[in-house]
VEXVEX-130772 format. One record per residue: x, y, z of N, C-alpha, C in turn. Coordinates in steps of 0.001 Angstrom, whole numbers, plus 500000, padded with zeros to 6 digits. Each point is the difference from the previous one (the first is absolute). Layout:
N
<<X Y Z> <X Y Z> <X Y Z>>
...
end
This chain:
201
<<876557 761684 134963> <501205 499629 499831> <499128 498764 501749>>
<<499824 498798 499731> <499828 499116 501302> <497912 500113 499920>>
<<499549 500621 499305> <498899 499815 499871> <499481 498747 499333>>
<<498553 500106 500093> <499260 498399 499491> <500229 499807 498469>>
<<499456 501383 499546> <500120 499916 498631> <501605 499786 499290>>
<<500784 500548 501170> <501701 499637 499255> <500506 498600 500282>>
<<499827 499426 500818> <499809 498441 499694> <499506 498820 499469>>
<<498409 500944 499694> <499244 498891 499194> <500165 500522 498524>>
<<500537 501374 499737> <500953 500324 498489> <500843 499276 499824>>
<<500699 499962 500849> <501526 499092 499708> <499538 498707 499834>>
<<499367 499426 500208> <499658 498372 500913> <499555 499302 498464>>
<<498554 501317 499332> <499693 499557 498892> <500965 500176 498648>>
<<500624 500945 499802> <500839 500276 499134> <501395 498781 499995>>
<<500010 499415 501188> <501226 499103 500087> <499781 498479 499540>>
<<498208 500088 500694> <499375 498617 498697> <500086 500243 498940>>
<<499117 500647 499423> <499783 500478 498782> <501340 500416 499078>>
<<501432 500115 500405> <500999 499596 499387> <500284 501726 499703>>
<<499282 500791 499894> <499930 501629 499886> <500877 500526 501002>>
<<501376 500725 499242> <501034 500961 500547> <499702 501416 499778>>
<<500227 500606 501153> <499383 501268 500287> <500725 500959 500442>>
<<500429 501538 500001> <500889 500726 500318> <498882 500793 501418>>
<<500343 499799 500800> <498904 500151 501333> <500422 501323 500078>>
<<498435 500843 500756> <500387 501612 500075> <498723 499962 501588>>
<<500732 500049 500967> <498969 500551 500998> <499102 501102 499999>>
<<499404 499981 499978> <499122 501612 500422> <498322 499582 500492>>
<<499777 501289 501014> <498810 500033 500193> <498778 499548 498669>>
<<498891 499253 500214> <498897 499902 498513> <499753 501179 500057>>
<<500337 501592 500135> <499409 500929 499269> <501171 500704 499091>>
<<500991 499986 500699> <501235 500371 499567> <500297 499014 498501>>
<<499846 498463 500570> <499855 498726 498288> <499270 500568 498992>>
<<498506 500618 500792> <499020 500487 498735> <500296 500999 499490>>
<<500689 501004 500567> <500609 501435 499182> <500854 499488 498957>>
<<501365 498812 500652> <501021 499961 499113> <499172 499049 498875>>
<<499597 499162 500286> <498997 499352 498769> <499723 500555 498937>>
<<499004 501443 500262> <499419 501040 499235> <500593 500622 499294>>
<<501527 500320 500624> <500592 500889 498498> <501185 499158 499670>>
<<499994 498311 500019> <500824 499530 499336> <501609 499707 500703>>
<<499994 500086 501223> <500963 500011 500742> <500644 498418 500024>>
<<498885 499200 500438> <499953 499018 500522> <499075 499018 499074>>
<<500463 498392 499851> <498613 499440 499094> <498756 499821 500489>>
<<500052 499563 501300> <499252 499003 500767> <499590 500259 501255>>
<<499302 499787 500675> <499515 500400 501350> <499240 498721 500568>>
<<500272 499684 501058> <499109 498585 500521> <499427 500467 501205>>
<<498860 499198 500146> <499091 500643 501096> <499367 498412 500663>>
<<500788 499595 501381> <499199 498798 500395> <498850 500205 501003>>
<<498443 500398 499891> <498950 500374 500961> <498509 499585 499558>>
<<499233 499955 500787> <498691 499952 499907> <499262 500758 498641>>
<<499667 499232 499386> <499574 500891 498391> <498046 500204 500922>>
<<499674 501143 499122> <500745 501434 499990> <501033 500783 500822>>
<<501075 500378 499775> <500605 500870 500863> <500145 501467 499270>>
<<499674 501091 501085> <500395 501450 499544> <500629 500414 499250>>
<<501350 499828 500127> <500928 500437 498999> <499721 499067 498519>>
<<499562 499362 500180> <499931 499172 498253> <498381 500626 499474>>
<<499252 500162 500780> <498663 500892 499638> <500441 501175 499495>>
<<501076 500798 500407> <499934 501330 499293> <500919 500125 499104>>
<<500138 498775 499129> <500053 500094 498849> <499286 500129 498785>>
<<500656 500378 498915> <499045 500419 498891> <500620 498897 498959>>
<<499056 499591 498865> <500797 499700 498522> <500491 500834 499574>>
<<499341 501229 499955> <500722 500940 499520> <501242 500921 500439>>
<<500786 498909 501289> <501344 500609 499996> <501090 498955 500039>>
<<499349 499404 498835> <501098 499312 499145> <500841 499076 500325>>
<<498913 499267 500724> <500889 498655 500985> <498965 498835 499798>>
<<500463 498961 500233> <498453 499154 500776> <500849 498577 500416>>
<<499003 499626 500087> <500448 498399 501406> <500306 499055 498347>>
<<500924 499079 501057> <500984 498935 499140> <499560 498955 500621>>
<<499218 499435 498756> <499793 498011 500704> <500671 498940 500222>>
<<499857 499288 501319> <500648 499052 500296> <499709 499004 500006>>
<<500579 499333 498800> <498997 498018 499963> <500474 499721 501124>>
<<499551 499168 500252> <499901 498409 501319> <500907 499152 499729>>
<<501451 500071 499855> <500429 499176 499458> <500542 498767 501475>>
<<500598 498587 499307> <499988 499255 501041> <501494 500360 501230>>
<<500526 500877 499658> <501017 500322 501352> <499101 500480 501347>>
<<498746 500642 499379> <499366 500636 500754> <498926 499532 501221>>
<<499995 498812 499341> <498780 499119 500007> <499741 499474 502030>>
<<501217 499831 500636> <500236 499558 501016> <499577 501172 501149>>
<<500401 501499 499422> <499008 501158 501393> <499361 500455 499464>>
<<499480 500708 498431> <499306 500695 499745> <498661 499371 499652>>
<<498403 500914 499491> <499487 499793 499310> <500111 500902 498855>>
<<499049 499127 498433> <499883 501424 498884> <498265 500925 500882>>
<<500295 500837 499636> <499180 500935 499673> <499532 501022 498758>>
<<499468 500866 500669> <500114 501105 498735> <499212 501311 500488>>
<<500438 500859 499471> <499567 501341 499967> <499424 500543 499064>>
<<498479 500787 500519> <499216 500273 499033> <499168 501695 499814>>
<<499149 499766 499147> <499571 501523 500276> <499495 500422 501035>>
<<499310 499173 500518> <499514 499900 501712> <500706 501023 500618>>
<<501323 499294 499942> <500953 500099 500841> <501165 501379 499810>>
<<500106 500275 498480> <500557 501443 499656> <499597 500454 498951>>
<<498404 500725 500008> <499649 500124 498765> <500537 501173 499232>>
<<500701 500750 500346> <500494 501112 500108> <501747 499557 498651>>
<<499905 498197 500083> <501428 499549 499270> <499351 499119 499331>>
<<499069 499370 500295> <499824 498292 499503> <498335 500607 498952>>
<<500037 499327 498657> <498690 500894 499645> <499284 498670 499876>>
<<498324 500383 500605> <499112 499448 499793> <500220 498354 499297>>
<<499491 498982 500904> <500331 498443 499467> <501429 499974 500029>>
<<500919 500653 499863> <501155 499060 499922> <500550 499355 501380>>
<<500983 499346 499968> <500658 499762 501521> <501606 499922 500128>>
<<500959 499957 500571> <501422 499870 500339> <500045 499047 500905>>
<<500610 499017 499263> <500621 498702 500988> <500958 500546 500596>>
<<499849 499354 501800> <501393 500397 500262> <500156 498882 501179>>
<<500241 500064 501233> <500249 498874 500931> <499767 500637 501775>>
<<499956 499477 500649> <499320 500113 501199> <501041 499248 501145>>
<<499508 500136 500933> <500427 499648 501240> <499793 500109 501563>>
<<499832 498964 500683> <499273 500691 501673> <500987 500777 501076>>
<<499652 500558 500784> <500203 500772 500947> <499282 498718 501011>>
<<501206 500183 501068> <499311 499486 501310> <500753 500616 501375>>
<<499438 500132 501396> <500459 500793 501210> <500298 498565 500570>>
<<501660 500222 499966> <500813 499456 501143> <500854 500827 500699>>
<<499582 498950 501514> <500666 500309 501407> <500744 499618 500266>>
<<501098 500380 500432> <500824 499210 501570> <499766 499158 500436>>
<<500358 498451 500491> <499045 499193 500882> <500653 500022 501064>>
<<499558 501451 500889> <500832 500297 501929> <499375 498951 500599>>
<<500017 499383 501416> <499836 499736 500481> <498860 500308 500248>>
<<499024 499102 500752> <498759 500717 500413> <499614 500909 501624>>
<<501289 499338 500170> <500140 500391 501316> <500522 502166 500417>>
<<500450 500428 498637> <500398 501114 499785> <499678 500938 499602>>
<<499764 501115 500248> <499730 501076 499480> <499494 500434 498721>>
<<501150 499464 499179> <499779 500431 499062> <498554 498871 499244>>
<<500473 498664 500076> <498742 499307 499587> <498753 500101 500475>>
<<499693 500914 500950> <498815 500506 500831> <499447 501137 499251>>
<<500903 500789 499343> <500407 501193 499304> <499222 499380 498113>>
<<500498 499060 499854> <499585 499598 498767> <498326 499197 500234>>
<<499758 499984 501109> <498895 498919 499883> <498730 501283 500259>>
<<500579 501127 500972> <498859 501277 499757> <499542 500551 498675>>
<<501193 499602 498957> <499607 500586 498423> <499502 499023 499743>>
<<499672 499036 500359> <499408 499288 498585> <498782 499846 501098>>
<<499451 500187 501237> <499150 500010 500373> <498751 501011 499250>>
<<501150 501382 500046> <499419 501464 499506> <499725 499792 498357>>
<<500745 499129 498940> <499932 500364 499009> <499634 498947 499008>>
<<499705 498799 500535> <499507 498815 499772> <498297 500435 499472>>
<<499432 500901 501422> <498367 500168 500048> <499555 500814 498347>>
<<501640 501150 500225> <499366 501249 499102> <500426 499792 498458>>
<<500318 498335 499677> <500201 499592 498545> <498430 500171 499055>>
<<498853 500151 500071> <499052 500010 499787> <499466 501751 499767>>
<<500397 500682 501278> <499708 501382 499358> <501478 500536 499194>>
<<500893 499302 499714> <500948 500603 499006> <499822 499666 498809>>
<<499133 499127 499775> <499456 499443 498783> <499193 500573 499087>>
<<499373 501212 501016> <498882 500797 499318> <501146 501054 499398>>
<<499086 501180 499040> <500176 501402 499792> <500387 501076 501327>>
<<500771 500484 500108> <501107 500588 498798> <501251 499177 499663>>
<<499798 498555 500656> <501895 499309 500307> <499705 499420 498781>>
<<502000 499385 499609> <499618 499686 498714> <499328 498912 500029>>
<<499834 499421 498546> <499295 499147 499752> <500562 498289 500654>>
<<501380 500530 499809> <500822 498931 500165> <499538 498855 501896>>
<<499778 501368 500532> <499414 499325 501444> <498944 499073 499651>>
<<499484 499711 499156> <498540 499175 499858> <501118 498629 499697>>
<<500872 499615 499820> <500627 498802 499464> <500626 499648 500967>>
<<500250 500395 501089> <500649 499575 501703> <499062 498400 500528>>
<<501125 499365 500031> <499739 499092 500827> <500240 499694 501145>>
<<499451 500125 501161> <501283 499327 501407> <499900 498839 499990>>
<<499184 499062 499427> <500370 498754 499992> <500627 498852 498960>>
<<500976 501262 498845> <500617 499364 499184> <500948 499211 500993>>
<<500539 498376 499540> <501331 499687 500207> <501399 500012 499022>>
<<500670 500389 500697> <501736 499896 499343> <500182 498937 500402>>
<<500547 499197 498555> <501160 499226 500099> <500513 500086 500895>>
<<500651 499134 500981> <501334 499862 500721> <500186 500765 501087>>
<<499161 501009 500281> <499560 501003 501144> <499271 499783 500888>>
<<499606 499818 501211> <499191 500124 501208> <499423 501025 500142>>
<<498619 500082 500382> <498891 501270 500125> <500659 500542 501192>>
<<499896 501061 500569> <500184 500527 501475> <498808 499479 501210>>
<<500696 499040 500608> <498429 499869 501127> <499286 500928 500154>>
<<500060 501415 500141> <499050 500565 500991> <499401 500436 498307>>
<<500225 499851 499090> <499269 500217 498417> <499250 499102 499938>>
<<500339 498310 500166> <499433 499126 500066> <499018 499882 500843>>
<<500237 500156 501140> <499080 500032 501199> <498111 500857 499474>>
<<501162 501604 499382> <498636 500652 499685> <499303 499584 499005>>
<<500495 499220 498742> <499205 499213 498995> <499449 499382 500280>>
<<499929 499102 501087> <499200 499188 500532> <499358 500431 500948>>
<<500208 500995 500061> <498806 500221 500818> <498597 501047 499594>>
<<500934 500498 498987> <499252 500891 499179> <499383 499190 498765>>
<<500296 499001 499416> <499776 499309 498461> <499546 500801 498932>>
<<501080 501142 499869> <499153 500771 498544> <499386 498658 499221>>
<<499413 500604 498923> <499256 499290 498849> <500803 499498 499311>>
<<501337 500877 499526> <501057 499114 498808> <501542 499276 500781>>
<<499413 499321 501078> <500360 499462 500820> <500470 498548 499318>>
<<501127 499480 499210> <500225 498924 499515> <501265 499189 499982>>
<<500193 498800 500386> <501456 499548 499673> <500645 499617 498680>>
<<501188 500561 500265> <500739 499511 498624> <500368 500911 499250>>
<<500044 500570 498708> <499837 500952 498567> <498704 500650 500572>>
<<500259 501442 499697> <498962 500712 499605> <499956 500577 499743>>
<<499022 500169 498993> <499331 501011 498716> <499374 500639 500248>>
<<499962 501745 500307> <498699 501059 499961> <499560 499777 498783>>
<<498436 500349 500483> <498957 500074 498932> <500182 500862 499066>>
<<500669 501067 500132> <500288 500682 498868> <501161 499299 499264>>
<<500666 499685 500144> <500730 499178 498826> <500083 498405 499436>>
<<498555 499786 500823> <499604 498426 499816> <500406 499668 498442>>
<<499420 500904 498891> <499826 499793 498717> <501241 499755 499520>>
<<500949 501223 500906> <501140 500220 498695> <500736 498583 500562>>
<<500484 499437 501430> <500436 498967 500906> <499181 498622 498900>>
<<499019 499917 499666> <499895 498746 499245> <500125 499852 498525>>
<<500313 501502 499500> <500993 500111 498339> <501296 499477 499847>>
<<500668 500675 501447> <501608 499524 500235> <499786 498366 500486>>
<<499017 499447 500859> <499662 498393 499809> <500121 499639 498933>>
<<499123 500473 498805> <500022 499273 498979> <500996 500234 498919>>
<<500554 500602 500465> <501545 500628 498586> <501199 499085 500691>>
<<500101 499450 501747> <500969 499102 500174> <499709 498587 499780>>
<<498353 500029 499717> <499792 498457 499533> <500269 499448 498699>>
<<499685 501438 499264> <500165 499455 498644> <501507 499961 499269>>
<<501239 500384 501077> <500966 500014 499864> <500406 499185 501071>>
<<499175 499022 500257> <500944 498765 501319> <500139 500188 501029>>
<<500333 501491 500295> <500650 500574 501156> <499023 499325 500954>>
<<500966 499585 501265> <498883 499281 501325> <500686 501100 501282>>
end
């Protein structure tokens, strides 16, 4: 209740006009009840591959359901897919499951610069930002490789201390405007072509 998965799932179901009887469970309990037939489906919003889903097997008699990238999702989501490489025990080699993706951002309150709380956030920025490259290496999750400290969020202003760190260090991925990570570039190009084919701007 109140998790990112909860809010995102409600948003997607509402946009697609799907009415569900909602049950709030931990992912572990949800998978148990799914296997026993007590619930029809479970939803998870997380960076792939996730440990909980990686433990599933096709022999558990459950499967991933595809989510088509429909027009109501265009403003806030991107099309993506689950593959055999992501979940080899669930998806046969050469097959893929259409699904959707959203982004995650790190946001802080805009405390006055002379406040103790601002100084704490500044300390965090100066300690965390230099370690992004370290987090992108094994054994950390592969999603760390997609972090782009220089990405812009429309309508939001970057914290001054974060902007100062970026200006000083100039990471290789620093660009202005909309940013697409290297690993998602081909997928994003497919998305743009899909939009152009339908006259979407």
